[in-house]
N, C-alpha and C positions, 0 to 999 in steps of 0.2 A: 450279648450281644457286641456288635464290632465298635472297635474305639473310634470314636469319632471327632476326638479330642484335634486340633491342630497340630501340626508336624514343626518342630523346631525348624527354624530357616536357616541356613548359612550361606554366606553370599562369599561366594571365591573371587578372588579380584584379579586378574592377571598384569601384574607391576612389570611392564616391561616397554620404555619409554622408544626405546630402539626403532627407527624409521629407515626400513630396508626394503629393496625392489624384491625381495623374495621372503615375505613374511614367515615368521615361526610361529606353527600352531602352539597353543599350550597344551602338551601333552600330559605333562605330570600334572598339570592343575585337572587335567580333564581324567584320570586314573583317582586322582581323588575324591573329586565329586562321585564317580561310580560308586565308590566304597561307602560314601557316606550316604548317598540315595541307598542302597541296601541295608544298610546301619537304620533306615526309619525317618530321615531327614527330607526337608524339602532342599533343595540346594539352586543357586541362582549362578550363574556364571557372568561375571561382567570385564571385558576389555576397556578398561576408560581412555587408554591413551589412543584409541582409533578417533575419538572426539576430539572435538577444538578445547571445550574445555574438560579436562579430565576430572578434575574435583567438583564440578557440576555432575558431572556423571556419576559420581559416588554417590554424590548426596540424595539424586534422585532414587537411585536403588536403594540407599538407606532410609528414605522415606517409608518406603515400602515394609521395613521393618525388618531386622536380623537378630537373632541370637549369636550369633559367630559372624565374626570376617574372619576371612583366612588370605594373606596375601602373597601370592608366587612370584619370587623376584628372580628372575630368569638370568639378567646379568646386570651388576653393579656399574659399568661400564662397557666400552665398546672391543676394548682391548686393544686397539690400534693405538701404536707407539706414536708413529709420524707416517704423513701421507705422502710427503715429499720431501724434497733437499731444500727447500726454500717453505718456511713458515713463521707464524706470529712468536712462538715460544722455542721452548725446549721440545715441547712434546704437544700431540694432536689427540689426545685422548678426549672423548665424551664421556663425562662422568654422567651417569642416570638417576644416581640417587637423591640427589637436592630435586630432581621431579618426584620422587615416590614418596618424600618424607612428607608433603602437607598431607596426603591421601592416608599415609598411617596414624598421621596425628587429628586427621579428624575423626577414622574409626576409632581411636583411643578415647577420644572426647566423647564421642557419641555411646559407647556400650562399655567403655573400661577396658583396662590393659586387661586382664584376665581372659577377656571374648576376642583378642586379637591373636592370631597366630601368624607367625611367618615362616614361610620354606622356598623353596626351590634352589635350581643350582646356584644361583647368585648370593643367596643367603649364607649357603653351604660354607661357600670362600672364605666366612668370617664370620660364625655367628653373634657371638658375643659384640665384639666392635661393631658391627654393624647393627643388632639390634639397638643400640644405645643411639649410635646414628640416627637410625628414622623413629625413636620416641616410643618403642615397643619394648616388651620384656618378657616376651615367651616365643621360642619357633622351634622347629622340629629341622633337620638335617639329614640330608640322604635320601634313600629311597622309604617313604613312610605313611605307605597306604594302610598297614597294619594300626600305625597308633591313630590315624585319622578315623577309622573305622570306630577305635575306641572311645576316642573322645566324641564321636555322633551320637553310640550309643548312650554314652552317660548325660549327653543332650536330651534323647528320648527319654531315659528311665527318669529325668528331672534331678539329675546328681552335678550337672554344669557341664562345664567345659574341663574335664579331667582328663590328664596326661600321666602317666608313672613316672615314679620318681626315681626308679633305677633302671632305666632306658638311656645309654650316653647318645643316643640322639635328640634327646630331650635338652636343651639349653632355656634354662629359667634363669634371667637375668639375678634375683634373691639370693640365687644359690652358687653364682659364678663368683670363682675366687681368683681368677687368672686377670690381668691388668692389659693394660695395652692392645697391643694385635691378638694376643693369645686368646684361643676358647677352651674350654674344658677337653683333653684328649680325648681322641677315640680307641679306649683299649684294646690292644691287640686279641684277636680271636673273634670281636665284636660282629665281626661282618658274615661269620659262618652262622652267624641267629639270628639276621636280618631276613625277611621273608623274599621271595622273588615276585616276580610284578603278577597283579590280578590274573588268575587263570583266563576271562573269558574278554572277549573283545571290547575295546573301549568305546563306549557313546561319545559322541567328538560334537564338539562346539560348532553347531552347524554355518553360523555366519564367518567364523573363523577359519573352517574348512572350504567352503567357496572360496574366500578372500587367498585363502593360500592355492587353491585348484585356478583361480583366474589369472595368478601373477607366475604359474608356471613354477611355484614350490614343491615342494615335497610333503610329502604325511609320512609324520615316524611311526616307526613299528617297535617295540621293545625287543632286543636281542638278548639282551644281559644288563645287567646293573654291577658298579662298582670297577675297579680297576685294580691291579697289585703291580704297578711300574714305580720307579722311584724316583721322578723326575723334579727336579728342586724346582722347578717353576711352576707346577700343577697341584691343585687340591684337591681332584676327584680321589685318587686313593687314599687321602687321607678321611675324607668324609666318609669313604665305605670301609674303613678301615683294612686295605690294603687286599679288598677281596672282591672278585669276580662271581657274581652267581648268574648262574645261566639260565637263560628261561628254556623252560621243557618247548622242544620242538612243535611239538602238537597245539600247543597255545598260540604258537606264531604264527603257525598255520591258519589255524581258526582266523585269527585276526587279519590275516593277508586276503584269505576268501572273504571276510565280511566286508573289506572294504574294495574288493574286486568286483562283489555284486553292487557297490554302489557305482562302479565306473572307475574307480582309482585305481592307477597302475604304477603311478609315479613314487616310489616309497623311500623313506629314509630308515636304514636300517640303524636304529639305534642302541649304540655301546660305546663304550670307551675305544675301543680295537675290536674288529669283528675278531682276529686271530691271538685274542688275550682272554686268558693267561696260556691258553694251547689253539691248536687248530682244530682239533678234535668237535668242539661245538661249532665252529664257523664251518667245517665241511657237512654235518649233518644237517645244520640249514639251508646251506647251499642246495644240497641234494634235493630238499623237499621242495626247492623252489624251482627245481629247475625244467624249462620248459614252457613256462606261465606266461612267458610275452610282458614280462615284468620288467620297468625303468628304475632300475636300484641305483644306491650310492650309498657310501660307505665309509669311515675312517678302518685306515688299515695300519701295522705295525710292521718294519721290514722282515722281521721273523718272528713265528718260525712260517713259512713258505716253501711249496713246495709246486710239482708237477699237476697231481692231484686236486689242488685245491685250486691252480689256476683254470684247471678244465672245468672245474665246478664253478668258478667265478664267471668264465666264459657261458656258461651252459645256464646261468640263472636269468643272463642280460647283462652283464656290466663287461663293459669295454675295460680288459686292464691296462690299456696305455693311457685310458682318462682316469683310472684312480690317483690319487696324489695321499702316500704314502708319510707316516709324521716319523723323518728322520731324527726331529729334534737339533741333532747338529749332525758336523761329517768329520768331525775330530776326535779321533778314537779315546784319548787322555780323560777329554772333557765327558765324552759317552758313559764311559766308564764311572763318572764322578756323579752322573743323575743331568747331564744333559740333554739327554732322550731315553727312548724306551729301547735301544738297541744298542751294538757296536759298530762299530766301520766296518767289520768283516762280514756282518750281516749285511749291510747296505750292499758290499762287495757283491756277496753270494746272489743276493736280489738282483742286481746288474748281471751277472751268469746268467741267471735263470732266464732272464727275459731277453738277452743276446741268443739264449740258446734254442728258445722259443719264435725268433724271428720278428720280437717285438722290436718297433721302427724307435720307440720312447719310454723313458720312464720319468714319472713324476713324484714329488716330493715336498715337505716344505722342512724350511729349519728356523730354529729362534738364535739367532748370534748375537754375542755381547752380552748374555743373560747371564751369565756362570761368573760367581768370583776367580775361578782360576783362568777366564778367558785373556788372553793377550795377544799381541801382534803374533807371536809364533804359531799360536792355536788356530786362531783366525787364519793364517798363509795357510796352515794345513788343510783345513776346510775346503777352501776356497780353490786350494791345489784339486783335490778330488772331486769338486764339482765339475772343474774343466776337464779333466780325465772323464770323468762320466759325460761329460757333453760330446764329446769327442768320440765316444765308442759308439754311441746310437745314431743312424741316419738320418734322425730328426732332430737329436740331440738332446739333452735333458731337460723336462719341464719341473723349475724349481721356485717357489712361493717363499721369499726370505723375511723376516720381521728383523729390526736392528734394534736390540734392548728389550728387556722383558716388563709387563707391568708385574708389579711387587704385589702379590695376594697375599692377605694376614695367615692365613691357613698354608702355609707352603715353608718346605727346608729356606727358600732363598729367604724369606719373611724371618725364621730363626736366625740364619747366617747373620746377615745385616744386623738385627739385634744384639748378637753378641758383642760386634764390634762398629759401632758407631764411628770411631775417627775413621775407621777405613775403610768405611762403606760409603761416607757423605761424598766425595769426590765424583761419585758414580751414581748418584740419584739425580732424578730430575721429576721436576714438579709441574705442573701449568703454570701458565703466566700468572704471577701477582698471588702464587700459593706458598706457605711454607712445605717442608717435608713434612708429611703426615705421619708420624710414628706407630699411629696403628695401622695403616696403608688403606684406610679406607679408602679416602681421597686419592685420586690418581697419582702414583709414585713409580719412575720406571729409574730400573737399574741399568745400566750400559758401559761397558766398555772394551777395549780399551781408547773408545774416545764416546763424544756425546752421540746420543741417537740420528741426528742430521749427517752429521760428520762420517759416523761410520756405514749410514747410507751410502753417503758419495763414495765412500772407499769400496765398499762390495758391489754397486752398480759399476763403477770403473774398472774393477779387476773382474766381473764376468761379462763386458761390453762384449767380448767377441765371439760370445758363444751362440751357439746355433738354434738354442732350443728355445721355448717358452719361457724365459726367468724374468723375475720382476719382484717388487716389493707386496708383500702380502696385502690383500684388501682395498689396492691403491683404489679398484673402480668402485668403491662404496660413495655414498652421495657425501657429498660436503660440503657445498656451499648453501645458506641459507636459505637460496632461491630454490635450488635442488631438493634440499629436505623438504620445502612446503610443499613442492611439489607432489613428490613422493606420498608425502601422508594426505594429500586429497585425493589420489588415484586411490588410496585404498580407503580412505572414506568414500567416494563414490562407489566402490566396487561393494561395501558393505552397505551402502544407503540401496543400491539397484537390489542388492540380495533382500531387502526388508521392504522392496515393494514401492519405494520413493525413487519413481523412475525421474521425474524432472529434476529433483534436486542433485541425484546423482551426475547428472548430464552439466549440470552447473558446474560441478567441482571437477568434473572432466575437462571443460572448456577454462576453469581459470586453472588449472594444474598445468595444461599449456600455454596458459598467457606469461605465469611464471618463470616456466622453462620450455621455451619455444624448441619444437621439434622433439617432446619427449615421447617417445615409440609406445607407452604404455596407454598414457591418456589419451593419445588419437585412436590407436585400437580398440579400448574401451569405448570410447565415444562413439565411434562408426560402428559397432556392434551392437551397442544400447540403441542408436537412431534406426538402424535398420530393422532389428529383430524384437523391439519393445514398444519406440515410437512412431516406428512407421515413418519416419521422415526421411524416405530416400537419398531427396537432394541434399540435405544436410549429411547423411551418412556417406554418399559421395564424396564431398567437400573433404569430411574426414580422412577417408581411405586415402583420396589422391594428396592429401597434405604427408599421410603417412608415407605413402610411396616415394616423394619426393627427399623423405628424411632419411630414407634407407639408402646403405650404398649399393653400386650397382651389382654387384656380386654378390649379396644378402639372399641367400635363398626363397626369405619367406616375401621377398615381390612376387615369387608367383602366384601365392596365395591374394595376395593385396590384388592383381590386376584380373583374377578370377572372381574376386568378389565384385569389384567395380565394373565386370563383363555381366554378372548377374542384376545387378543395380540397374544397367540400361534398360533393361526390360521390366523393370518396376519404375511406378509413381509417374 
């Protein structure tokens, strides 16, 4: 007879308080949900930070019953050091963990610590100290679908939420001997034993997919996992044991085709760098995606790069002049000491290749002031190269720069600081009213030869005469409370509309635009909702007219809105 006993119920929580105009889908959590369902569990996905009261959303889900709660901690902060030259304190970083902690503690209270598991890229930035901060005791770090499949099978077989004791990706606080910022080390060679991405296309969280598409975001597809670089400021290589695991090309294509069938063509190729550890996998992937009419984006490092790879990039629908390469820095001495994934010469070769092919610009990003060897001389050499590259291209250099680096627990930078606190302290900065957190869980920024805002002023002045689009990284991110609240309302309104609560969604779009007058997305969504769902053509015209007035005269979207207004004149 068939087994009619109830399946164990797993509640997976997307612990991502970030409020952005381009929401990031919970891809890792979706992949974990896939394998847990295959193991025989019922799985419920929850995105509590879409809601006005995240804790109430969690309590409502817990009231339905759960045998396990997993939290996907995507980020522990927004990694943004300073937004501008003027501010309330030394840094502007948004700390996310205080918003996540009440949810984790509530789950531990409801189920017990053994049935609450943490994971995600943010958690992997410092598993042990972050577990302590959030009030949990168990975590998996890095790619861990196989571990979660095994745990799910344990639940199905009545063995409880069991994790292996000999896998270095598993962090159990009662077995951790490391203190302060450190977590148990990932042994050399461990990365080779880690499984790759699950072979079949990943079922997506429908509401989040709709939200992502509605806001013009990108849907991720895994290309590879891990990193083999030695960048001092980055965590990924460490928790992946300095190993890149390429995903088989046929599995990538199958997932892309599944998304294409659903009408999704705007994709993010998920990997640390597409051309890491070399260009072979990148070329194979891009060769398989030629001519599909996809809208792709991806991270790349300056080398390896050649004509064949650039031809394939173009053929897959990517514009080489719109790419942003992760330079890391532009001073060769610092680059060779861990300030970035390549060397100055590799950056120069990339520029030479771009110029030979007739490209009008080259784009990239740098992190200045975040290396213990940074000084006025290294900074000057980096800025000199930036100006040289800008002068070489007809449209200049496209460069995003950050001044000062967030110190994450699981980095070489954190280790260097901990080895000599006296030398490091003059270069460390925290949020207003906070001490320097020696676990690096609370935001701590390392910046030299000047404080982040002073360094930003210096860099901006040095590059003021450049022709290219050069400016601080993520400067356009929502900043004020009113703007952040408006973004959250727009996202929640799209979510409610997808759930069929159209009048509630309308109210949220109206409130968002009142809190941030001229909010383009709020007005666009309001006009579409009224025209296509509520059939309020007068209200739709009013929203679109307001949107038209808010757009600059040269904005190409004005034509679409004028066409919509013309169509609406014949309705209602």
